[in-house]
BAKETOR-581971 format. One record per residue: residue number from 1; residue in three letters; chain; x, y, z of N, C-alpha, C, CB in turn. Coordinates in Angstrom, 3 decimals. Glycine has a CB too. Example, Ala and Ser with C-alpha at 12.3 -4.5 7.8 and 13.67 -1.06 7.14 Angstrom:
<tilums>
i=1 aa=ALA ch=A n.x=13.190 n.y=-5.690 n.z=7.800 ca.x=12.300 ca.y=-4.500 ca.z=7.800 c.x=13.200 c.y=-3.300 c.z=7.800 cb.x=11.308 cb.y=-4.473 cb.z=9.046
i=2 aa=SER ch=A n.x=12.850 n.y=-2.250 n.z=7.080 ca.x=13.670 ca.y=-1.060 ca.z=7.140 c.x=12.900 c.y=0.030 c.z=7.870 cb.x=14.084 cb.y=-0.598 cb.z=5.725
</tilums>
This chain:
<tilums>
i=1 aa=MET ch=A n.x=40.741 n.y=26.437 n.z=54.615 ca.x=40.997 ca.y=25.235 ca.z=55.389 c.x=39.779 c.y=24.318 c.z=55.306 cb.x=41.330 cb.y=25.585 cb.z=56.865
i=2 aa=GLN ch=A n.x=38.611 n.y=24.863 n.z=55.570 ca.x=37.381 ca.y=24.060 ca.z=55.550 c.x=37.159 c.y=23.454 c.z=54.173 cb.x=36.165 cb.y=24.916 cb.z=55.954
i=3 aa=GLN ch=A n.x=37.312 n.y=24.246 n.z=53.146 ca.x=37.039 ca.y=23.785 ca.z=51.792 c.x=38.086 c.y=22.783 c.z=51.314 cb.x=36.981 cb.y=24.966 cb.z=50.841
i=4 aa=ALA ch=A n.x=39.337 n.y=23.037 n.z=51.599 ca.x=40.415 ca.y=22.192 ca.z=51.101 c.x=40.563 c.y=20.895 c.z=51.888 cb.x=41.710 cb.y=22.950 cb.z=51.135
i=5 aa=HIS ch=A n.x=40.322 n.y=20.935 n.z=53.187 ca.x=40.625 ca.y=19.776 ca.z=54.016 c.x=39.437 c.y=19.245 c.z=54.814 cb.x=41.722 cb.y=20.120 cb.z=54.952
i=6 aa=GLY ch=A n.x=38.332 n.y=19.942 n.z=54.771 ca.x=37.132 ca.y=19.455 ca.z=55.424 c.x=37.068 c.y=19.687 c.z=56.925 cb.x=37.000 cb.y=18.029 cb.z=55.164
i=7 aa=ILE ch=A n.x=37.997 n.y=20.472 n.z=57.460 ca.x=37.932 ca.y=20.821 ca.z=58.883 c.x=38.201 c.y=22.308 c.z=59.029 cb.x=38.955 cb.y=19.986 cb.z=59.723
i=8 aa=GLY ch=A n.x=37.664 n.y=22.878 n.z=60.079 ca.x=37.882 ca.y=24.289 ca.z=60.346 c.x=39.219 c.y=24.531 c.z=61.029 cb.x=36.759 cb.y=24.838 cb.z=61.198
i=9 aa=TYR ch=A n.x=39.657 n.y=25.771 n.z=61.019 ca.x=40.945 ca.y=26.091 ca.z=61.614 c.x=40.954 c.y=25.807 c.z=63.106 cb.x=41.296 cb.y=27.543 cb.z=61.360
i=10 aa=ASN ch=A n.x=39.836 n.y=26.049 n.z=63.784 ca.x=39.779 ca.y=25.803 ca.z=65.223 c.x=40.037 c.y=24.327 c.z=65.534 cb.x=38.415 cb.y=26.235 cb.z=65.786
i=11 aa=GLU ch=A n.x=39.362 n.y=23.446 n.z=64.806 ca.x=39.579 ca.y=22.005 ca.z=65.008 c.x=41.017 c.y=21.626 c.z=64.650 cb.x=38.579 cb.y=21.177 cb.z=64.156
i=12 aa=TYR ch=A n.x=41.533 n.y=22.202 n.z=63.574 ca.x=42.908 ca.y=21.946 ca.z=63.145 c.x=43.892 c.y=22.328 c.z=64.248 cb.x=43.226 cb.y=22.723 cb.z=61.852
i=13 aa=SER ch=A n.x=43.688 n.y=23.474 n.z=64.856 ca.x=44.641 ca.y=23.960 ca.z=65.854 c.x=44.532 c.y=23.215 c.z=67.188 cb.x=44.431 cb.y=25.443 cb.z=66.084
i=14 aa=LEU ch=A n.x=43.369 n.y=22.633 n.z=67.489 ca.x=43.170 ca.y=21.965 ca.z=68.772 c.x=43.406 c.y=20.456 c.z=68.731 cb.x=41.786 cb.y=22.231 cb.z=69.256
i=15 aa=ASN ch=A n.x=43.356 n.y=19.851 n.z=67.558 ca.x=43.416 ca.y=18.391 ca.z=67.453 c.x=44.696 c.y=17.984 c.z=66.724 cb.x=42.162 cb.y=17.834 cb.z=66.713
i=16 aa=LEU ch=A n.x=45.661 n.y=17.458 n.z=67.470 ca.x=46.955 ca.y=17.097 ca.z=66.892 c.x=46.823 c.y=16.024 c.z=65.821 cb.x=47.897 cb.y=16.619 cb.z=67.980
i=17 aa=ASP ch=A n.x=45.980 n.y=15.026 n.z=66.034 ca.x=45.809 ca.y=13.965 ca.z=65.040 c.x=45.279 c.y=14.513 c.z=63.722 cb.x=44.865 cb.y=12.890 cb.z=65.569
i=18 aa=LYS ch=A n.x=44.311 n.y=15.409 n.z=63.805 ca.x=43.761 ca.y=16.029 ca.z=62.591 c.x=44.826 c.y=16.876 c.z=61.903 cb.x=42.523 cb.y=16.897 cb.z=62.928
i=19 aa=ARG ch=A n.x=45.619 n.y=17.594 n.z=62.687 ca.x=46.667 ca.y=18.443 ca.z=62.134 c.x=47.691 c.y=17.595 c.z=61.375 cb.x=47.356 cb.y=19.250 cb.z=63.254
i=20 aa=ILE ch=A n.x=48.083 n.y=16.478 n.z=61.974 ca.x=49.040 ca.y=15.586 ca.z=61.314 c.x=48.437 c.y=15.032 c.z=60.022 cb.x=49.451 cb.y=14.426 cb.z=62.260
i=21 aa=GLN ch=A n.x=47.179 n.y=14.654 n.z=60.065 ca.x=46.502 ca.y=14.126 ca.z=58.885 c.x=46.465 c.y=15.170 c.z=57.764 cb.x=45.074 cb.y=13.679 cb.z=59.244
i=22 aa=VAL ch=A n.x=46.120 n.y=16.405 n.z=58.113 ca.x=46.065 ca.y=17.485 ca.z=57.118 c.x=47.451 c.y=17.744 c.z=56.536 cb.x=45.500 cb.y=18.781 cb.z=57.747
i=23 aa=GLU ch=A n.x=48.472 n.y=17.791 n.z=57.375 ca.x=49.819 ca.y=18.072 ca.z=56.890 c.x=50.349 c.y=16.941 c.z=56.014 cb.x=50.760 cb.y=18.305 cb.z=58.063
i=24 aa=GLN ch=A n.x=50.015 n.y=15.709 n.z=56.332 ca.x=50.416 ca.y=14.590 ca.z=55.480 c.x=49.737 c.y=14.684 c.z=54.120 cb.x=50.078 cb.y=13.248 cb.z=56.152
i=25 aa=GLN ch=A n.x=48.477 n.y=15.065 n.z=54.102 ca.x=47.767 ca.y=15.231 ca.z=52.835 c.x=48.358 c.y=16.387 c.z=52.034 cb.x=46.268 cb.y=15.467 cb.z=53.084
i=26 aa=ARG ch=A n.x=48.730 n.y=17.466 n.z=52.713 ca.x=49.361 ca.y=18.598 ca.z=52.020 c.x=50.674 c.y=18.181 c.z=51.370 cb.x=49.608 cb.y=19.757 cb.z=52.996
i=27 aa=GLU ch=A n.x=51.474 n.y=17.387 n.z=52.102 ca.x=52.738 ca.y=16.910 ca.z=51.546 c.x=52.499 c.y=16.024 c.z=50.327 cb.x=53.534 cb.y=16.142 cb.z=52.610
i=28 aa=LYS ch=A n.x=51.499 n.y=15.159 n.z=50.411 ca.x=51.161 ca.y=14.283 ca.z=49.292 c.x=50.711 c.y=15.112 c.z=48.084 cb.x=50.056 cb.y=13.281 cb.z=49.702
i=29 aa=ASP ch=A n.x=49.841 n.y=16.101 n.z=48.327 ca.x=49.366 ca.y=16.973 ca.z=47.249 c.x=50.516 c.y=17.741 c.z=46.612 cb.x=48.315 cb.y=17.953 cb.z=47.778
i=30 aa=TYR ch=A n.x=51.443 n.y=18.228 n.z=47.435 ca.x=52.589 ca.y=18.973 ca.z=46.937 c.x=53.455 c.y=18.077 c.z=46.058 cb.x=53.412 cb.y=19.546 cb.z=48.103
i=31 aa=ALA ch=A n.x=53.714 n.y=16.851 n.z=46.502 ca.x=54.537 ca.y=15.919 ca.z=45.734 c.x=53.878 c.y=15.592 c.z=44.395 cb.x=54.780 cb.y=14.630 cb.z=46.535
i=32 aa=GLN ch=A n.x=52.568 n.y=15.400 n.z=44.406 ca.x=51.848 ca.y=15.120 ca.z=43.165 c.x=51.913 c.y=16.315 c.z=42.221 cb.x=50.386 cb.y=14.758 cb.z=43.462
i=33 aa=SER ch=A n.x=51.769 n.y=17.510 n.z=42.741 ca.x=51.849 ca.y=18.718 ca.z=41.914 c.x=53.245 c.y=18.894 c.z=41.339 cb.x=51.459 cb.y=19.956 cb.z=42.731
i=34 aa=ALA ch=A n.x=54.258 n.y=18.667 n.z=42.149 ca.x=55.632 ca.y=18.797 ca.z=41.681 c.x=55.918 c.y=17.781 c.z=40.579 cb.x=56.619 cb.y=18.614 cb.z=42.847
i=35 aa=GLN ch=A n.x=55.420 n.y=16.561 n.z=40.736 ca.x=55.622 ca.y=15.535 ca.z=39.713 c.x=54.916 c.y=15.921 c.z=38.416 cb.x=55.115 cb.y=14.170 cb.z=40.211
i=36 aa=MET ch=A n.x=53.717 n.y=16.450 n.z=38.533 ca.x=52.969 ca.y=16.865 ca.z=37.354 c.x=53.708 c.y=17.998 c.z=36.623 cb.x=51.542 cb.y=17.315 cb.z=37.752
i=37 aa=ILE ch=A n.x=54.240 n.y=18.948 n.z=37.369 ca.x=54.991 ca.y=20.050 ca.z=36.767 c.x=56.235 c.y=19.525 c.z=36.070 cb.x=55.376 cb.y=21.092 cb.z=37.830
i=38 aa=ASN ch=A n.x=56.949 n.y=18.602 n.z=36.718 ca.x=58.137 ca.y=18.023 ca.z=36.096 c.x=57.785 c.y=17.290 c.z=34.809 cb.x=58.835 cb.y=17.072 cb.z=37.064
i=39 aa=ASP ch=A n.x=56.706 n.y=16.536 n.z=34.817 ca.x=56.272 ca.y=15.831 ca.z=33.611 c.x=55.950 c.y=16.811 c.z=32.487 cb.x=55.049 cb.y=14.957 cb.z=33.914
i=40 aa=LEU ch=A n.x=55.238 n.y=17.875 n.z=32.810 ca.x=54.894 ca.y=18.882 ca.z=31.804 c.x=56.135 c.y=19.575 c.z=31.262 cb.x=53.939 cb.y=19.916 cb.z=32.394
i=41 aa=GLN ch=A n.x=57.058 n.y=19.899 n.z=32.133 ca.x=58.286 ca.y=20.563 ca.z=31.686 c.x=59.095 c.y=19.666 c.z=30.760 cb.x=59.138 cb.y=20.973 cb.z=32.889
i=42 aa=ARG ch=A n.x=59.160 n.y=18.377 n.z=31.060 ca.x=59.884 ca.y=17.448 ca.z=30.185 c.x=59.206 c.y=17.362 c.z=28.828 cb.x=59.971 cb.y=16.047 cb.z=30.826
i=43 aa=ARG ch=A n.x=57.888 n.y=17.376 n.z=28.787 ca.x=57.170 ca.y=17.312 ca.z=27.508 c.x=57.405 c.y=18.562 c.z=26.680 cb.x=55.673 cb.y=17.122 cb.z=27.745
i=44 aa=VAL ch=A n.x=57.474 n.y=19.697 n.z=27.319 ca.x=57.677 ca.y=20.963 ca.z=26.613 c.x=59.086 c.y=21.053 c.z=26.036 cb.x=57.419 cb.y=22.145 cb.z=27.552
i=45 aa=HIS ch=A n.x=60.068 n.y=20.541 n.z=26.761 ca.x=61.467 ca.y=20.685 ca.z=26.380 c.x=61.984 c.y=19.530 c.z=25.537 cb.x=62.310 cb.y=20.819 cb.z=27.604
i=46 aa=VAL ch=A n.x=61.119 n.y=18.640 n.z=25.120 ca.x=61.572 ca.y=17.497 ca.z=24.290 c.x=61.664 c.y=17.902 c.z=22.855 cb.x=60.629 cb.y=16.295 cb.z=24.426
</tilums>
């Protein structure tokens, strides 16, 4: 948690605003990873 998002778990669990910020970043990272995987798969199967 600290390394990936810059906050400790204690702060994450106690601060709703920080938690929302971290979860939004996780969703963004997931979407970017999924897009990258889709792009790679299309290149492989062409």
